[in-house]
PAZA-263464 format. One record per residue: residue number from 1; chain; residue in one letter; x, y, z of N, C-alpha, C, O in turn. Coordinates in steps of 0.2 Angstrom, whole numbers. Atoms other than C-alpha are relative to their C-alpha. Layout:
% PAZA-263464
nr; kette; rest; nxx; nyy; nzz; caxx; cayy; cazz; cxx; cyy; czz; oxx; oyy; ozz
NUM; A; A; X; Y; Z; X; Y; Z; X; Y; Z; X; Y; Z
...
***
This chain:
% PAZA-263464
nr; kette; rest; nxx; nyy; nzz; caxx; cayy; cazz; cxx; cyy; czz; oxx; oyy; ozz
1; A; M; -2; 6; 3; -46; 87; 58; -4; -2; -5; -10; -2; -5
2; A; K; 4; 2; 5; -51; 80; 42; 1; -8; -1; 6; -11; 1
3; A; H; -1; 7; 0; -54; 62; 38; -1; -2; -8; -5; 1; -11
4; A; V; 1; 3; 6; -53; 52; 22; -2; -7; 0; 2; -11; 4
5; A; F; 2; 7; 0; -62; 35; 19; 1; -2; -7; -2; 1; -11
6; A; L; -1; 3; 7; -57; 24; 5; -3; -7; 1; -2; -11; 5
7; A; T; 3; 6; 0; -68; 10; 1; 0; -3; -7; 2; 0; -12
8; A; G; 0; 3; 6; -70; -3; -13; 0; -8; 1; 1; -10; 6
9; A; V; 1; 7; 0; -72; -21; -17; 7; -3; 1; 12; 0; -1
10; A; P; -6; 3; -1; -58; -33; -13; 4; 0; -7; 1; -2; -12
11; A; G; -4; 1; 6; -43; -33; -25; 1; 6; -5; 4; 6; -10
12; A; V; 0; -6; 4; -45; -15; -32; 6; 4; 1; 7; 9; -3
13; A; G; -6; -4; -1; -29; -8; -24; -1; 5; 6; 3; 10; 6
14; A; K; 1; -5; -6; -35; 1; -8; 6; 0; 4; 9; 5; 6
15; A; T; -6; 0; -4; -20; -5; 2; 6; 2; -4; 10; 6; -1
16; A; T; -5; -2; 4; -8; -2; -12; 0; 8; 0; 5; 11; 0
17; A; L; 1; -7; 0; -15; 16; -13; 2; 3; 7; 6; 8; 7
18; A; V; -2; -2; -7; -13; 18; 6; 8; 0; 1; 10; 5; 4
19; A; K; -7; 1; 0; 5; 12; 5; 4; 5; -4; 9; 8; -1
20; A; K; -3; -5; 4; 9; 24; -9; -1; 7; 3; 4; 11; 3
21; A; V; 1; -7; -3; 1; 39; -1; 4; 1; 7; 7; 6; 8
22; A; C; -4; -1; -6; 10; 35; 16; 7; 1; -2; 11; 6; 1
23; A; D; -7; -1; 3; 27; 34; 6; 1; 7; -2; 6; 11; 0
24; A; A; 0; -7; 2; 23; 51; -2; 0; 5; 6; 4; 10; 6
25; A; V; 1; -5; -5; 18; 59; 14; 6; 0; 4; 9; 5; 7
26; A; V; -7; 0; -3; 34; 53; 23; 5; 3; -3; 9; 7; 0
27; A; S; -5; -4; 4; 45; 59; 9; -1; 7; 0; 4; 11; -1
28; A; A; 1; -7; -1; 37; 76; 11; 2; 2; 7; 1; 8; 8
29; A; G; -2; -2; -6; 43; 76; 29; -6; 1; 5; -5; 4; 10
30; A; V; 5; 0; -4; 26; 74; 37; 0; -6; 5; 2; -11; 4
31; A; S; -1; 5; -6; 25; 65; 54; -6; -5; -1; -12; -2; -1
32; A; V; 6; 5; 1; 14; 49; 52; 1; -5; 5; 6; -7; 8
33; A; S; 0; 5; -5; 9; 35; 63; -6; -5; -3; -10; -2; -6
34; A; G; 6; 4; 2; -3; 20; 60; 2; -7; -2; 8; -9; -1
35; A; F; -1; 7; 3; -5; 3; 51; -4; -1; -6; -9; 3; -7
36; A; Y; 4; 2; 6; -12; -5; 36; -1; -8; 1; 3; -11; 4
37; A; T; 1; 8; 0; -18; -23; 33; 2; -2; -7; 2; 1; -12
38; A; E; -3; 3; 6; -10; -34; 20; -2; -7; 0; -2; -11; 5
39; A; E; 3; 7; 1; -17; -50; 13; 6; -5; 0; 12; -3; -1
40; A; V; -5; 5; 0; -7; -66; 16; -2; -6; -4; -8; -8; -4
41; A; R; 2; 5; 5; -7; -79; 2; 5; -6; 1; 11; -5; 2
42; A; E; -4; 6; 1; -1; -97; 1; -2; -4; -6; -8; -5; -7
43; A; Q; 1; 4; 7; 0; -106; -16; -5; 4; -4; -10; 1; -7
44; A; G; 4; -4; 4; -9; -91; -24; -7; 1; 3; -11; 4; 0
45; A; R; 7; -1; -3; -24; -92; -12; 0; 4; 6; 5; 3; 10
46; A; R; 0; -4; -6; -28; -79; 1; -2; -4; 6; -8; -7; 6
47; A; V; 1; 4; -6; -27; -87; 18; -1; 4; 6; -3; 2; 12
48; A; G; 1; -4; -5; -29; -72; 29; 3; 7; -1; 5; 9; -7
49; A; F; -2; -7; 1; -23; -54; 33; 5; 1; 6; 4; -2; 12
50; A; D; -4; -2; -6; -9; -47; 44; -1; 8; 1; -3; 11; -4
51; A; V; 0; -7; -1; -8; -30; 52; 8; 2; 0; 12; -1; 2
52; A; V; -7; -2; 1; 8; -20; 47; 0; 7; 2; -3; 12; 0
53; A; S; 0; -7; -3; 13; -4; 57; 5; 3; -5; 8; 0; -9
54; A; L; -4; -4; 5; 21; 10; 47; 8; 0; 2; 12; 2; -2
55; A; T; -7; 2; -1; 38; 5; 56; 2; -6; -2; 8; -8; -1
56; A; G; -2; 7; 2; 37; -12; 49; -2; -6; 4; -1; -12; 2
57; A; D; 2; 5; -5; 31; -22; 64; -6; -4; -3; -11; 0; -6
58; A; R; 6; 4; 3; 19; -36; 58; -3; -5; 5; 1; -8; 9
59; A; G; 3; 5; -4; 6; -46; 67; -6; -3; -4; -8; 0; -8
60; A; R; 6; 3; 3; -8; -58; 63; -6; 3; 1; -8; 5; 7
61; A; L; 7; -3; -1; -25; -51; 60; -5; -5; 0; -9; -6; 4
62; A; S; 5; 5; 1; -35; -66; 53; 3; -5; -4; 8; -4; -8
63; A; R; -2; 6; 5; -33; -83; 45; -6; -4; -1; -11; -4; 3
64; A; V; 6; 5; 1; -45; -95; 37; 2; -6; 5; 7; -9; 5
65; A; S; -1; 5; -5; -47; -108; 51; -7; -2; 3; -12; 1; 3
66; A; A; 5; 3; -3; -59; -119; 59; 1; 0; 8; -3; -2; 12
67; A; Q; -2; 0; -7; -50; -117; 76; -1; 7; 3; -1; 12; -1
68; A; S; 1; -7; -4; -52; -103; 89; 6; 4; -1; 12; 1; -1
69; A; A; -5; -5; 0; -41; -88; 89; 4; -1; 7; 2; -4; 11
70; A; A; -4; 0; -6; -27; -87; 102; -3; 3; 6; -7; 8; 6
71; A; G; 3; -2; -6; -32; -85; 120; -8; -1; 1; -11; 1; 6
72; A; G; 7; 2; -1; -49; -92; 117; -6; 5; -2; -12; 4; -1
73; A; R; 5; -5; 2; -57; -76; 111; -1; 0; -7; 4; 1; -11
74; A; E; 1; 1; 7; -65; -79; 95; -5; 5; -3; -10; 6; -1
75; A; C; 4; -4; 4; -72; -67; 82; 1; -3; -7; 6; -3; -10
76; A; R; -1; 2; 7; -76; -74; 65; -4; 5; -5; -9; 7; -3
77; A; V; 3; -4; 6; -79; -64; 49; 0; -4; -6; 6; -5; -9
78; A; G; 1; 4; 5; -85; -75; 36; 5; -6; 1; 4; -10; 6
79; A; Q; -5; 6; -1; -71; -89; 34; 6; 2; 4; 10; -3; 5
80; A; Y; -6; -2; -4; -58; -79; 44; -2; 0; 7; -7; 3; 10
81; A; V; 0; 0; -7; -55; -81; 62; 5; 6; 2; 11; 6; 0
82; A; V; -4; -6; -1; -49; -64; 69; 4; -1; 7; 2; -4; 12
83; A; D; -4; 1; -6; -34; -65; 81; 0; 7; 4; 5; 11; 3
84; A; L; 1; -6; -4; -39; -51; 93; 6; 1; 4; 9; 7; 5
85; A; Q; -6; -1; -5; -24; -54; 105; 6; 3; -4; 9; 8; -2
86; A; S; -5; -2; 5; -12; -52; 90; -1; 8; -2; 4; 12; -2
87; A; F; 2; -7; 3; -21; -36; 83; 1; 5; 6; 4; 10; 5
88; A; E; -1; -5; -5; -22; -28; 100; 7; 1; 2; 9; 7; 4
89; A; S; -7; -1; -3; -4; -31; 105; 4; 5; -5; 9; 8; -3
90; A; L; -4; -4; 4; 2; -22; 89; -4; 7; -1; 0; 12; -1
91; A; A; 4; -6; 2; -12; -9; 85; -1; 5; 6; 0; 11; 5
92; A; L; 2; -4; -5; -17; -3; 102; 6; 5; 3; 5; 11; 4
93; A; P; -6; -5; -2; 1; 4; 107; 1; 6; -5; 3; 11; -4
94; A; L; -1; -6; 5; 1; 14; 90; -5; 5; 2; -3; 11; 1
95; A; F; 5; -5; -2; -15; 23; 96; 2; 4; 6; 1; 10; 7
96; A; R; -3; -3; -6; -7; 26; 113; 6; 5; -2; 6; 11; 1
97; A; D; -5; -5; 2; 8; 34; 104; -2; 6; -3; 1; 11; -3
98; A; I; 3; -5; 4; -3; 45; 94; -1; 6; 5; 0; 12; 4
99; A; T; 2; -5; -5; -8; 54; 110; 6; 3; 3; 6; 9; 6
100; A; K; -6; -3; -3; 10; 56; 116; 4; 4; -5; 8; 8; -3
101; A; E; -4; -3; 5; 17; 62; 100; -4; 4; -5; -10; 2; -6
102; A; N; 4; -4; 5; 11; 76; 88; 1; -4; -7; 6; -4; -10
103; A; R; 0; 3; 6; 6; 67; 72; -4; 4; -5; -10; 6; -3
104; A; D; 4; -4; 5; 0; 76; 56; -5; -5; -3; -10; -3; -5
105; A; V; 4; 5; 3; -7; 60; 48; 0; -6; 3; 5; -9; 6
106; A; I; 1; 7; -3; -14; 44; 55; -3; -5; -5; -8; -3; -8
107; A; F; 3; 5; 5; -16; 29; 44; -3; -6; 4; 0; -9; 9
108; A; D; 4; 5; -4; -29; 16; 50; -4; -4; -6; -9; -2; -8
109; A; D; 2; 4; 6; -32; 3; 36; -2; -7; 3; 2; -11; 5
110; A; I; 2; 6; -3; -43; -11; 43; -7; -2; -4; -11; 2; -5
111; A; V; 6; 2; 3; -56; -22; 35; -6; 2; 5; -6; 0; 11
112; A; S; 6; -3; -4; -73; -14; 41; -4; -6; 4; -6; -4; 10
113; A; A; 4; 5; -4; -81; -31; 46; 4; -2; 6; 1; -4; 11
114; A; V; -4; 2; -6; -66; -34; 58; -2; 5; 6; -1; 4; 12
115; A; Q; 1; -5; -5; -70; -17; 67; -6; -2; 5; -6; -1; 10
116; A; D; 6; 2; -4; -87; -25; 73; 3; -5; 6; 0; -5; 11
117; A; C; -3; 4; -5; -76; -38; 83; 4; 4; 5; 4; 1; 11
118; A; L; -4; -4; -4; -66; -24; 91; -5; 4; 5; -2; 7; 9
119; A; K; 5; -4; -4; -82; -16; 99; -1; -3; 7; -4; 0; 11
***
């Protein structure tokens, strides 16, 4: 199994690249699974991130907030509160499906600081 890690400062196009590579891989008939993160903007200002599965399902990953995340489990990354319940309900089933089905490529695009909250 090979791994590719893509890093860079915010706004350089990491997620755009992931989406384009995914489209190209799917067009080539390769079996894929996974998700990417997408920023959420309001009035031109970034207010958070959503998790988007490759099947198009979307869930809240984080938002700028002074309030606790749903379910009282809070993890804060800078100005963002991570919604662990929402993330887990969307992303964890994708990982379970990977073990049930033969996938050639798995996309996992998540802000690295958020990974610390999931440990």
